[in-house]
LUMDOSE-669147 format. One record per residue (C-alpha): residue number from 1; residue in three letters; y negated, x negated, z. Coordinates in nm, 2 decimals, always signed. Layout:
<dodos>
+-----+------+--------+--------+--------+
!  nr ! rest !      y !      x !      z !
+-----+------+--------+--------+--------+
! NUM !  ala !      Y !      X !      Z !
...
+-----+------+--------+--------+--------+
</dodos>
This chain:
<dodos>
+-----+------+--------+--------+--------+
!  nr ! rest !      y !      x !      z !
+-----+------+--------+--------+--------+
!   1 !  met !  -8.88 ! -19.31 !  -5.57 !
!   2 !  leu !  -8.62 ! -19.11 !  -5.38 !
!   3 !  pro !  -8.43 ! -19.24 !  -5.10 !
!   4 !  ala !  -8.09 ! -19.34 !  -5.22 !
!   5 !  met !  -7.82 ! -19.07 !  -5.12 !
!   6 !  ser !  -7.45 ! -19.16 !  -5.01 !
!   7 !  ala !  -7.24 ! -19.16 !  -5.32 !
!   8 !  leu !  -7.04 ! -18.91 !  -5.08 !
!   9 !  ala !  -7.27 ! -18.65 !  -5.03 !
!  10 !  gly !  -7.13 ! -18.43 !  -5.30 !
!  11 !  pro !  -6.75 ! -18.50 !  -5.26 !
!  12 !  val !  -6.78 ! -18.45 !  -4.84 !
!  13 !  phe !  -6.99 ! -18.15 !  -4.89 !
!  14 !  ala !  -6.78 ! -17.98 !  -5.13 !
!  15 !  phe !  -6.43 ! -17.99 !  -4.88 !
!  16 !  ala !  -6.64 ! -17.88 !  -4.60 !
!  17 !  ala !  -6.76 ! -17.54 !  -4.85 !
!  18 !  leu !  -6.42 ! -17.50 !  -4.95 !
!  19 !  leu !  -6.29 ! -17.56 !  -4.60 !
!  20 !  ala !  -6.54 ! -17.28 !  -4.51 !
!  21 !  phe !  -6.42 ! -17.06 !  -4.79 !
!  22 !  ala !  -6.03 ! -17.13 !  -4.67 !
!  23 !  gly !  -6.16 ! -17.04 !  -4.31 !
!  24 !  val !  -6.31 ! -16.73 !  -4.39 !
!  25 !  gln !  -5.96 ! -16.59 !  -4.62 !
!  26 !  lys !  -5.78 ! -16.69 !  -4.30 !
!  27 !  leu !  -6.02 ! -16.49 !  -4.09 !
!  28 !  ala !  -5.99 ! -16.22 !  -4.32 !
!  29 !  trp !  -5.62 ! -16.23 !  -4.39 !
!  30 !  pro !  -5.39 ! -16.44 !  -4.15 !
!  31 !  gly !  -5.09 ! -16.32 !  -4.28 !
!  32 !  gly !  -5.05 ! -16.61 !  -4.52 !
!  33 !  thr !  -5.12 ! -16.84 !  -4.32 !
!  34 !  ala !  -4.88 ! -16.74 !  -4.02 !
!  35 !  ala !  -4.60 ! -16.68 !  -4.30 !
!  36 !  ala !  -4.70 ! -17.08 !  -4.37 !
!  37 !  leu !  -4.71 ! -17.16 !  -4.03 !
!  38 !  arg !  -4.36 ! -17.04 !  -3.93 !
!  39 !  ala !  -4.23 ! -17.19 !  -4.25 !
!  40 !  gly !  -4.33 ! -17.51 !  -4.11 !
!  41 !  gly !  -4.19 ! -17.49 !  -3.82 !
!  42 !  leu !  -4.52 ! -17.46 !  -3.62 !
!  43 !  pro !  -4.56 ! -17.15 !  -3.36 !
!  44 !  ser !  -4.72 ! -16.89 !  -3.65 !
!  45 !  ser !  -4.91 ! -16.53 !  -3.56 !
!  46 !  asp !  -5.18 ! -16.39 !  -3.69 !
!  47 !  leu !  -5.41 ! -16.50 !  -3.42 !
!  48 !  ala !  -5.28 ! -16.85 !  -3.49 !
!  49 !  gly !  -5.38 ! -16.81 !  -3.86 !
!  50 !  arg !  -5.71 ! -16.70 !  -3.76 !
!  51 !  met !  -5.74 ! -16.96 !  -3.45 !
!  52 !  leu !  -5.72 ! -17.21 !  -3.75 !
!  53 !  gly !  -5.96 ! -17.01 !  -3.94 !
!  54 !  leu !  -6.24 ! -17.02 !  -3.69 !
!  55 !  thr !  -6.16 ! -17.43 !  -3.63 !
!  56 !  glu !  -6.21 ! -17.43 !  -4.02 !
!  57 !  val !  -6.53 ! -17.23 !  -4.05 !
!  58 !  val !  -6.68 ! -17.43 !  -3.74 !
!  59 !  val !  -6.56 ! -17.78 !  -3.87 !
!  60 !  ala !  -6.72 ! -17.70 !  -4.23 !
!  61 !  ala !  -7.08 ! -17.59 !  -4.06 !
!  62 !  leu !  -7.09 ! -17.89 !  -3.78 !
!  63 !  ala !  -6.98 ! -18.09 !  -4.13 !
!  64 !  leu !  -7.28 ! -17.92 !  -4.34 !
!  65 !  ala !  -7.52 ! -17.96 !  -4.06 !
!  66 !  phe !  -7.52 ! -18.33 !  -3.94 !
!  67 !  gly !  -7.31 ! -18.56 !  -4.18 !
!  68 !  asn !  -7.24 ! -18.80 !  -3.90 !
!  69 !  leu !  -6.94 ! -18.99 !  -3.77 !
!  70 !  leu !  -6.83 ! -18.69 !  -3.56 !
!  71 !  thr !  -6.77 ! -18.42 !  -3.80 !
!  72 !  ala !  -6.66 ! -18.69 !  -4.11 !
!  73 !  gly !  -6.40 ! -18.73 !  -3.79 !
!  74 !  met !  -6.29 ! -18.37 !  -3.82 !
!  75 !  leu !  -6.31 ! -18.32 !  -4.12 !
!  76 !  val !  -6.02 ! -18.62 !  -4.14 !
!  77 !  leu !  -5.86 ! -18.44 !  -3.93 !
!  78 !  leu !  -5.83 ! -18.15 !  -4.05 !
!  79 !  tyr !  -5.74 ! -18.31 !  -4.43 !
!  80 !  gly !  -5.50 ! -18.52 !  -4.26 !
!  81 !  gly !  -5.32 ! -18.23 !  -4.08 !
!  82 !  phe !  -5.32 ! -18.04 !  -4.38 !
!  83 !  thr !  -5.19 ! -18.34 !  -4.62 !
!  84 !  ile !  -4.88 ! -18.38 !  -4.35 !
!  85 !  phe !  -4.83 ! -17.95 !  -4.32 !
!  86 !  ser !  -4.78 ! -17.95 !  -4.70 !
!  87 !  trp !  -4.56 ! -18.24 !  -4.71 !
!  88 !  arg !  -4.33 ! -18.11 !  -4.48 !
!  89 !  leu !  -4.32 ! -17.74 !  -4.65 !
!  90 !  val !  -4.26 ! -17.93 !  -4.99 !
!  91 !  ala !  -3.98 ! -18.16 !  -4.80 !
!  92 !  gly !  -3.87 ! -17.84 !  -4.71 !
!  93 !  ala !  -3.56 ! -17.59 !  -4.91 !
!  94 !  asp !  -3.79 ! -17.32 !  -5.02 !
!  95 !  ala !  -4.12 ! -17.37 !  -5.19 !
!  96 !  ala !  -4.32 ! -17.20 !  -4.92 !
!  97 !  ser !  -4.71 ! -17.08 !  -4.97 !
!  98 !  cys !  -4.95 ! -17.34 !  -4.81 !
!  99 !  gly !  -5.11 ! -17.02 !  -4.69 !
! 100 !  cys !  -5.43 ! -17.21 !  -4.74 !
! 101 !  phe !  -5.62 ! -16.95 !  -4.83 !
! 102 !  gly !  -5.48 ! -16.65 !  -4.64 !
! 103 !  gln !  -5.36 ! -16.37 !  -4.90 !
! 104 !  thr !  -5.27 ! -16.60 !  -5.19 !
! 105 !  glu !  -4.92 ! -16.72 !  -5.24 !
! 106 !  ala !  -4.93 ! -17.03 !  -5.38 !
! 107 !  pro !  -4.63 ! -17.23 !  -5.35 !
! 108 !  thr !  -4.69 ! -17.57 !  -5.20 !
! 109 !  thr !  -4.67 ! -17.84 !  -5.45 !
! 110 !  ser !  -4.68 ! -18.25 !  -5.44 !
! 111 !  leu !  -5.04 ! -18.17 !  -5.57 !
! 112 !  his !  -5.13 ! -18.02 !  -5.24 !
! 113 !  val !  -5.01 ! -18.29 !  -5.06 !
! 114 !  ala !  -5.22 ! -18.55 !  -5.24 !
! 115 !  leu !  -5.53 ! -18.35 !  -5.30 !
! 116 !  asn !  -5.60 ! -18.31 !  -4.96 !
! 117 !  ala !  -5.46 ! -18.72 !  -4.85 !
! 118 !  ile !  -5.76 ! -18.78 !  -5.13 !
! 119 !  ala !  -6.00 ! -18.52 !  -4.91 !
! 120 !  ala !  -5.88 ! -18.73 !  -4.59 !
! 121 !  leu !  -5.93 ! -19.07 !  -4.75 !
! 122 !  val !  -6.28 ! -18.96 !  -4.87 !
! 123 !  cys !  -6.39 ! -18.78 !  -4.56 !
! 124 !  gly !  -6.27 ! -19.10 !  -4.37 !
! 125 !  ala !  -6.51 ! -19.31 !  -4.56 !
! 126 !  ala !  -6.75 ! -19.06 !  -4.50 !
! 127 !  ala !  -6.71 ! -19.20 !  -4.10 !
! 128 !  ile !  -6.79 ! -19.52 !  -4.24 !
! 129 !  trp !  -7.09 ! -19.42 !  -4.48 !
! 130 !  pro !  -7.21 ! -19.12 !  -4.35 !
! 131 !  thr !  -7.39 ! -18.86 !  -4.56 !
! 132 !  gly !  -7.65 ! -18.70 !  -4.31 !
! 133 !  gly !  -7.71 ! -18.32 !  -4.32 !
! 134 !  leu !  -7.69 ! -18.10 !  -4.65 !
! 135 !  ser !  -8.09 ! -18.10 !  -4.54 !
! 136 !  asp !  -8.10 ! -18.40 !  -4.55 !
! 137 !  val !  -7.98 ! -18.42 !  -4.88 !
! 138 !  leu !  -8.14 ! -18.19 !  -5.01 !
! 139 !  ala !  -8.49 ! -18.30 !  -4.89 !
! 140 !  asp !  -8.46 ! -18.62 !  -5.15 !
! 141 !  gln !  -8.30 ! -18.36 !  -5.40 !
! 142 !  arg !  -8.55 ! -18.33 !  -5.70 !
! 143 !  leu !  -8.57 ! -17.97 !  -5.84 !
! 144 !  ala !  -8.48 ! -17.83 !  -5.50 !
! 145 !  gly !  -8.18 ! -18.00 !  -5.47 !
! 146 !  leu !  -8.04 ! -17.68 !  -5.71 !
! 147 !  pro !  -7.81 ! -17.89 !  -5.96 !
! 148 !  phe !  -7.66 ! -18.11 !  -5.69 !
! 149 !  leu !  -7.57 ! -17.75 !  -5.49 !
! 150 !  gly !  -7.43 ! -17.64 !  -5.85 !
! 151 !  leu !  -7.22 ! -17.95 !  -5.91 !
! 152 !  thr !  -7.11 ! -17.92 !  -5.52 !
! 153 !  ala !  -7.01 ! -17.54 !  -5.53 !
! 154 !  val !  -6.83 ! -17.66 !  -5.96 !
! 155 !  ala !  -6.66 ! -17.96 !  -5.75 !
! 156 !  ala !  -6.53 ! -17.73 !  -5.46 !
! 157 !  trp !  -6.41 ! -17.45 !  -5.69 !
! 158 !  leu !  -6.24 ! -17.71 !  -5.92 !
! 159 !  trp !  -6.02 ! -17.86 !  -5.58 !
! 160 !  tyr !  -5.97 ! -17.48 !  -5.49 !
! 161 !  val !  -5.79 ! -17.45 !  -5.88 !
! 162 !  met !  -5.60 ! -17.72 !  -5.84 !
! 163 !  leu !  -5.46 ! -17.60 !  -5.49 !
! 164 !  glu !  -5.43 ! -17.28 !  -5.62 !
! 165 !  val !  -5.40 ! -17.18 !  -5.96 !
! 166 !  val !  -5.26 ! -17.48 !  -6.08 !
! 167 !  pro !  -4.92 ! -17.42 !  -5.88 !
! 168 !  glu !  -4.89 ! -17.11 !  -5.98 !
! 169 !  leu !  -4.91 ! -17.14 !  -6.32 !
! 170 !  gln !  -4.66 ! -17.49 !  -6.29 !
! 171 !  ala !  -4.42 ! -17.22 !  -6.11 !
! 172 !  ala !  -4.43 ! -16.97 !  -6.38 !
! 173 !  ile !  -4.39 ! -17.20 !  -6.63 !
! 174 !  ala !  -4.08 ! -17.33 !  -6.50 !
! 175 !  ala !  -3.98 ! -17.03 !  -6.48 !
! 176 !  asn !  -4.03 ! -16.98 !  -6.83 !
! 177 !  asp !  -4.23 ! -16.66 !  -6.71 !
! 178 !  leu !  -4.48 ! -16.63 !  -6.98 !
! 179 !  asp !  -4.62 ! -16.28 !  -6.86 !
! 180 !  ser !  -4.67 ! -16.42 !  -6.52 !
! 181 !  val !  -4.86 ! -16.73 !  -6.67 !
! 182 !  ala !  -5.05 ! -16.46 !  -6.84 !
! 183 !  val !  -5.15 ! -16.29 !  -6.48 !
! 184 !  ala !  -5.20 ! -16.60 !  -6.32 !
! 185 !  ala !  -5.43 ! -16.71 !  -6.58 !
! 186 !  gly !  -5.61 ! -16.39 !  -6.62 !
! 187 !  glu !  -5.66 ! -16.33 !  -6.23 !
! 188 !  arg !  -5.81 ! -16.62 !  -6.12 !
! 189 !  ser !  -6.09 ! -16.62 !  -6.47 !
+-----+------+--------+--------+--------+
</dodos>
């Protein structure tokens, strides 16, 4: 019989993977993040965007490697910060992009606030009930952990879609711009 895996492992690893992806995007294309920081009233530059991206990559790697109280706490701090930052952008006069994924320009919506808050809460629960590192979790899985990895990747991708594609589609629908709806839906397929 296999030992019990933390029920939080999949979601926390999905949030860490998404964070790593966002960090890599910011390292490659920091301009969108710099613009979002500026719109949020924070110091902004390409260097600031890249430093945030580097921080995200490092925290994600640590969370995937160790899955302990410290790494869960770091995830909570980042996702909690993203919650507050996206709330500030939503409360602002213009619908600024969140800069989540570097070059993309999806408008920040209340969905961003909710999704970041949920991620922070789940990671907070992982501080109480640690997941262990990815290698620990995979060691307890059948089929070399491939089903677990696949489902975790799908969860990360769906979270990305909710942060990037859904707001673009909502904005296009609100503007009654059916061409943009078709482009937004087709770009991400």
